[in-house]
N, C-alpha and C positions, 0 to 999 in steps of 0.2 A: 121178183125182187131179189137182188143179190145180197143186200144188206142195208143197214141203217146206221148213219153216223150222227152222233149227237154233239151239239155244243154243250157246255157245262153250266156256266153262270147264267141264270135267268131261264134255263131250260130244265135242267135236272135239280138244281138247287137255287134257292131264292136269295142268293148273295148280292145281287145287283141292288135290291132295295136296301139291304143292310149297308152296302157301301155308300149309297146315296145318303142315308141317314148319318153315316160317319163323316162324309165330306161336308154335310151341312153343319154339323157340330164343329168340325175343325175350321170351316170357313168363318163361322161366327166368331170363334176365338181369334182368327186372323183378321177380322174386320171386313170379310168379303160377304156381300149380300147373298141371300138364298137363291135368288133368280139366276145370278151369275154362276153359282155353284151347280145348280140343277142343269143349266144349259151345258156346262162343261162335262158333267157326268154323262148326260145323254149322248153327247158327241163322241165320248170315249168308248161307249159300249161296243164291244167286239174288236177293238183295236189291240195290237200287240203292245207289250210293255214299252218298247222303244218309241212307237208311234204315239202312245199315250203321253209319254214324257215330253215329246216334241210339242204336242198340242197344248199340254198344261203349261209348259214353260212359256209358250207364246201368249197364252191367255192370262197367266198370272204375272207376267213381266211387270216389274215396278210395284207390285202389290204384295207378293209373298214368294218365298223360295219353294220350288217344287219339292225338293228333297225334305225340307222341314215339314211341309204340308203332308207329304206322303207318310213320313214317319209318324206324325200325329194321327192320321187316318188309320194307319195300321195298328197303332196302340189302342185306339178306340174300338177297332174291329175285333182285335184279340179279346178285349174285355167283354164285348157283346157276345162273341162266340162262346166264351167260357160260361157266361151268365145265361145265355139264351139257347145255345147250341146252333147248329147250322140248319136252317129251315129247308125242308125238301119240298119240291113242287108236287102239286096234286097229281096222283096217278103215276108218279115216277117208278116206284117199286113194282107196281102192277104191270106196267108196260115192259120193263126190263125182264121181269120173270116170264111174261108171255113170250117175248122174243127168244129167251133162252130155251124155254120148253119146246118152242117150235123150230129151234136150231137155225134161227136167222142171225147171221153174223152181225156183231155190233162193234163200232169203233167210236172213238171220242176225238173231236178236233176242236180244241179250245185255245184261245189266245193267252190264257193263264199259263204261268210257268209250270214245268213238270213237277217241281217240288211241291207246289201248292196243290196241284191236282191230286198227286199221290196222297198227300196228307189228308185232304178233305174227303176224297172218295174212300180211303181206307177207314177213316173215322165213321163214315156212313155205311160201311160194308157194301159199297157199290163197285169197287175197283175190279173185282173178279168177273164182272159181266162183260168187260171189254177185251176183245182180242188184241186190239191196237189202240194206243193212245198217242196222239200227236199234239204237242204243246206249242205255244207261241215261240218258245226259245229253241225249237227244233227246226225252224224254217227261217230263211233269210228275209222273206217278205210275209208279213202278217195279213190277216183279213183287212180290207176286202180283196186282196190278191188271192188267187185260187190255190196257191201252193200248198196250203195246209190240208185242203181236201184232196188234192192230187196225191199227196204223200200218203194220206190215210187210205185211199182206195188202192194204191199200189201195194202197200204193206198188207192190206186185207186180201189182196189178189182178187178184187171184184171190179166189175164194169161200172164206171161212174154213171152211165146212162141208165143202168138198172138199179141204181142206189138212191136212197132217200136221205137227205140231210134235214135234221130238225133244228131250227134256229129261232132266235127271238130278235135279232138285230139286223139292221140294213147292211152293215158291213159283213156279217156272217152270211146273209142271204146272197149278197153279190159274190162272195167267195165261192159258195157252193155252186151257184149258177155258172160262174166262170169256169169251174172244173167239170161242168157237164152233168151235175147231179139234179135230180128232182128235189123240190123243196117243200117242206111243211113249216109254216110259221105258227109258233105258239106265243102270242104276244105277252110281253112282260111290262117293262117300263115304256116300251114303244108300242103303241096300238097299231092294229092293222088298218091301213088306209088305202084308198084307191091308187095312190101313186106308187104303192109297193107291189101292185099286181104283176108287173113284168118280172119280178123276182120270186113270186110266190105261186106255187102250183095248187096248194091247198092250205087252209088255215083252220086250226082248232083252238078252242078256249083253253084247253089244258091237255096234258098227256093221257089222262083217263079217257078222253074222247077218242084219241088215236087207238088205244087198246080196245075200246068197245067196237070201233069200226072194223078192226082186224078180226076180232072175235065173231063179228057178224058176217064175215066173209067178204067185206067190201074191199075193193081195190083202192089202194092209196096212190094218187098221182098216176093212175092208169097202169100201175105195175102189179 
């Protein structure tokens, strides 16, 4: 195994559930039903900022302004982050520390903007684990296009075919597979289902399970 590349939201940190809650609150204020909001958030998982905007504007047309909705969501999110902190996924620090100790190169490939990645990972003291960070605003095509993973592998100077991506979304899994990586799914808002099998080499309930498998000498994805 040459290295491991992580997604961030929904894999390392539990922000996707926070954003879902924030969108539901904002939607309620704007008169949008919970079912519509939940469907929209699910479909946006893993998309770049530009692709998210395009989808939201299409779905919200005639009901609410995307910019006003996003501003309200971000205001709610900032308040929740101050009051509750950024929740970290089970086993995240254990896995990162194990990989660091065993000198396995780590990268991050996230659709989130670099500013937000830097801010959140610095706050959580995670940022120094990653040799390379590729954000959604660094590539011209976001997930599910493979560009973000291709760039991460190139900058890490590792072979995609000997590299594992850890993802939680269908868009992320497609991006990693398209770039030639092996994939591990750790389900978050999106559960593992049979129709995801073409994009998933292995799946674990949480990151702790991955760390335990590595500690026990098990091969991940045949690597």
